[in-house]
N, C-alpha and C positions, 0 to 999 in steps of 0.2 A: 498709127497702127489702127487698123480696122478692128471693130469688135469681133471677138472669137468666142466659141464655146470653150468652157473650162477644159474639156477633154481634148481640145485641139491645141492647147498651149504646150510649150516645151516643158518637159519635166525639170524639176529643181535638181541642180547638181548636188553631189554628195556633200560638198562644203559650200554653203551659200556665201555669195559675195555681198558686199554692202549695197550694190545697186541691183541685185536680183529683185524681180517684181512678183508681188503677191496680188493677183487681180481681185478687186472688189467692185461692186456696182453701186454707184452713188445714185440713189433714187430721189434725192431731194428736189431735183429738177429733171432735166432730160437724162434718161439712163445713160451713163457713160462709164466705161471701164477705166479705172485709175490704178496707179501702182502704189504699193506700200513696201518700202524696202526694209531690210533687217535693221538698218541703221535707224529708220524711223521708229521701229518697235522698241529698240533699246533706249532710244532717247525718250520715248513716251512712257516707259515703265516707271511706276512710282517707287523707285528704290529707297528713297529716304523714308517714305512712309512705312515700307516693308521692314526696314531696319528698326524703326522706332517701335512699331506695334509688336514685333516679335523679339525684341531685345537682341537683335543681331547687330551689336555695336561694331563688330569688325568682321564683315563678310569674308574678307580676304584671309582671315586667320581661322582655320578650322577648329583648332583647340579652343579658342575663345568662344566661338559660336556654340560648340557642344557644351561648354561650361555654362554659358548663359541659358541654354535650354535644359540644364540639369542632367545631361546624358553622361557626363564623365567620360570614361574611355569606352563605354559600351557600344557607341556608334561605330567604332573602328575595330574593337576586339571581342565583341560579344560571342563570336563563334568559339573562342577559346577560354574566355574568362568573364563570367557573369557577375562575379562577386562584388566588384566595386560599385556596381549600380544597384544590385538587388539584395545582397545580404553580406554579413560579415561572419567569418568562422572564428570562434573563440575556444581556446584550449583551457580546460578546467581540470586541474590535477588534485584539487583539495577535496576534503570530505564534506564540505558545506559550501553553499552559495546562495546569497539572497538576491533575487532579481530586482532590478531597478529599471527606470524608463530607458536608460542607456542600453539595455539589453533587447529592446524592441526589435523584432525582425532578425535577431541573430540566431546562428546555429551554434549551440554550446556543446562541445565534445568533452564528455567526462571520462577520465581514465583511471580514477582512484580504484585500486583493487578492493578496498573495503567499502566501496559504494559512495554515493554522493547524495546528500539530502539537500534538495533545492526548495527554498522558501520563496513564495510569491508575496512580495511586499504589498501593504495596503496603499490604496490611493494611486495606483499606476494610471497613466494616461489612457483614456478611452480607446479601445481597439488594440491594446498591448497584446502581442503574441510572440512566441519564439519556439524553437525546436531544440529538444534535448536528445543527445546521442550517447548511448552507453558503449564506449569504445573499449573499456576494460572489463574485467570479470565482475566488478561490483555493481550492484543494482542502483539505478538512479531513481530516487523517490521524490515526489512533489507534495508539498504541504503548504498550507496557507498561513500567513501571519494572522495575528488577532484581527477578526473582522472580515477575513477573506475565506470564501467558500471554494473548495476544490472537490470536484466530483468526477467519477468515471464509471463506465459500465461495470456493475458488480464490484464496486470499490477498487477498480483497477486504475491506480494512479502512479504506477511505476513502470519501468522498462521490463520487457519480457525476457531479456537475456542479452548477452554480448552482441553488439552491432545493431541492436534494436534502437528505434527512434520514436519519440513521442512528441506530440504537439500540445502546447498550452493555448487554448482557444477561449477568448472572452465571450460571455453570453450576457453579462450585465455588469454593473459597477461592482468591483471586488468579487466577482463570481466567474469561475473558469471551469472549463471541461478539459480533461486530459484524454486525448485520443491517439490512435496509431498502434504501434506494436507494443501494447501495454499489458500489464499483469498486476495482481495484487502485491503491494509492497511486502517485503519479507516480514515486517511486523507493523500492522496497524490494527488496534483492537477496537472494533466497533460493534461486536455482537456477543451475546451469551445465549444459553439455553434456559427456557422457562419451563419448569416441571410443576405439574398441578398437584402432586402429593397423593394422587389417587391411583393412577396406573402408568404414568409417564416414566420413561427411562431411555437411556442411550446405551446400546449394547454392541459389543464387538463379537459376541459368540465365542466359540471355542477357538483358542489361539495357541500357537507354540509358546510354551512357558517363558515369561520374562522374569528374570531375577530382579526382585524388587529391592533395590538399594535405597531409592528415594521416590516418594510420590509428592507432587505439588499440585494444588488445586485451589481455585478461588470460589467462594460461595456467598450467597446472600439469602438467608432464610426468610420465609414469609412471616414467621412468628418467632418470638424469642426462644432460644434453645436453652434447656436446662437438663439436669440429670434424669428428668422424667419425660424427655422428648425422644421417643424411639424412632430414629430415621437412619437409613443407610445412605451415606453420601457416595461412597465408591466401593463396589464389590470387586474382589480380586481373585475369585475362585467360585466353584459351584457349591460351596458349603457356606460357612459363616465367615470366610476369609474376607477381610476388607476393613473399611473405616466407617464407624457409625457414631451417631450422636445418641446420648441418653442410654448408655449401655446397660443401665440397671434393669431395664425391661426386656432386653434382648439376651444378655448373658447373666446368668445368676450370680457368678462370683464377682461381677464388676460393681463394687460398692461405690456409689456417688460418682459414677463415670459420666462426665459430660462429653468427652471425646474418647473413643476406645478403638484400638487396633487389635484385630483378631487374626490369628493364623490357623484357627480351627481347633487348636488345643491349648493356646496360651493367649493372654490378654496383656496389653499395655494401655494405660489410661491417663487422661487428665481428670483427676477426681477432685471434686469439691462439692460439698453438700449445698452450698448457697450460691455459687457462681453461675452466671448466665452469659450467653452470647447474644448480642443484640442483632437487629435486622439490617445492619450496615453490611457493606462488602468486607469480607475477611479472607486472609490467606492462611491455608493450612498445609503443613508439610509433615511427613513422617520419614525418618531416616534410620536405616539399620546401622547399629553401632556395636562393635565388638565389646566395648565397655560403656554401657549405657547408664546415664543418670536416672532415666526412668526405671531401669531394672536393677537399681542398687549395685551397679558395677558389673553386672552380668550382661551378656549379649542380649540385644533386644531393639525395639523400635522406640526412638525418641520422638516426641510429638512437639511440633512448633506451631504456635498460633500467632499470626501477625509478626513473625520474625523472632519470637521469644520461645525458649524451650519451656513448655508447661507440663510435660510428662512427669508424673510423680507416683505412679502406682502400677503394680504388675501382679499377675496371678495366673494360676492354672485354670483353664476353662474346662477341659475334659481330662487330659492326661499329658504328661511330658512337660519338658521345659521350654518348648517353643523353638522354632527355627526360622530362618529367613524365608520369606514367601517367594514362590515361583508362580506368578500369576498365569493361569491357563484360561481364564476368562476375565473380561473387563466390562463392568456395567456401572453406569453413573445414574444415581437417583433411586436405586432399589437394591435389596439383597438378592442374590442369585443362589437359591438352594434347589438344586436339581432342575434348574430352568424356571422355577416359579419365582415371581417378583413379589417381594413383601417389604414392609417397612419403607414405603415410598417417601422420598424427600420432597417437600414443597418449597420452591424458591428458585433462585437462579444459580447456574453453575457456569464457570468459565475457565479456560486455559488449563485443562488437565494434562499433566505430563508425568511420565514414569521414567526413571533413570536406573540403569543397572548399577551405577556407582553410588556409594554413600557420600553425599555432598557434605561439606564441612558446615559448621554453624555460620561461618562468614559467608559462604555461598548461599545458604538459606536466606540470610539477610539480603544478599544480592537479588535473589528471586523476589523477595518482598518489596524491594525498592526498584524493580524493573531494570536491573543492571546486568551487564554481561558477566561472564564467569569471573573476571578479575576486575570488574568495574567498581566505581565508587561515586558518591555524590548524587544518586538518583532520588526520586521522591517516593517516600513510603506509601505503600498501598496502591501501586500502579504496576501492572504486569509489563514485562518486557520481552525482548528477543531472547529465545532460549537456545539457539543453534550452537553457541559456544559451550553449552553444557552437555551436548550430544544426547538428547533424549531418545529413548527407545520407542516411546509412544508420546505423541503430542497432538491433542485435540483442541483446535482453535475455537470450536463451538460456533461456527458460522462464518468466520472471517475469510477462510480460504475458499468457500463455495458461494460467497456473496449472499449469505443468509437465505438460501433457497434450497429446495430439495430435502431429502431425508438422509443424506450421507454426510457424515463428518469425516473429512479426509485426514488421515493420519500423516502428519508432517515429521514424525519420528522415523527412525531407521528400520523399525520392524514392519511397517506397512499394514497395521491393523486398523482399518476404517471402522467407525461406529455407525450404527443405524438408529435414527430416531424412531422409537416404538410407542404406539398408542397416542401419538399426537403432541409431543412436545413442540413448543413454538420458539421462534427466535425473538430475542429482545435486544433493544439498543442500549439497555442499561449495562454498563461495564464498570469495573473498578477504576477509579480516577482520583 
């Protein structure tokens, strides 16, 4: 066959035969067109080397080849099922789960109606990550085991609601960021309000009256409290109504009053001429009781300090026998008399709540131990989740708003937000 141009050669048939010719030019000597057949190519292909270098030990077996390459079934069914190759879905119906290395890359679907507390264990393999989904009504919250840091924008380390998903993303050894459809957990206490004792306070202004069955609040005074320390902790009206320290200097009839509750015409006190309250965190509660030990069997407000009923004195302030408060103003850190702020408190305040119900002494203990309404076994001196007590007003003092801005969002049923006035600051010191 004479030499021909490539364009002059007959086109290859649809199915090449073993003797079909692929023209090449051998220029090692005299330029000559030679043929290379398909059979030549198949024989020359390094199939053995290909198998060895790519671990295709059985080219004829598709399943074995995919397995050797780590593809699983994805190479044939990826269009309908990615999971075997890329992630595993895990159902979690419990209230708690501790993540381990075996959870890496998983999608964990939490369905518990009471929520699920997810703990990230210490020492997980570098790069550990997973996704958490809130499939039920209960919030999914992420926390770290000892030595593990968990962070999120504005303390958002939980799901935002049903069907939300959040991702646990590693940023360093034992350090993770929570991102996605997230929100602040229902209860994580990381902030309090710092009042300077000069003119700082938190104020709700005039509100629709809240029947004061119980008040609960945490405080840490800047200096030791005694009967001669005149400070208002919580004002509950635009007169003298509220809770004060050192009532001797505020109310004339309050002899030796370290803690005093005033309704404007009647007083109930923890009275002791020598007792003091130190500068640690303390829990204070007042409870309206139809038969009060503070009031010698008459109706009045019992006073609880760190879970113990310390009320022991009562008396008439101006006139009358006293009656249950209906708070039409709420102010933390100063008395509210006609709008004027006096007797400013110096120190930290956290977790103020007001309930229309009179809680039992056992429930006051629950509050002091950070337990739910019917809980037991908590640690004394640690605030807890209050939703089960149905508060009318609940100021978290920075936790709900990420310790920023001047609004303290009310998480109680009445919706009375507080406003930081004259410069109170947020503190990371909390009862613990």
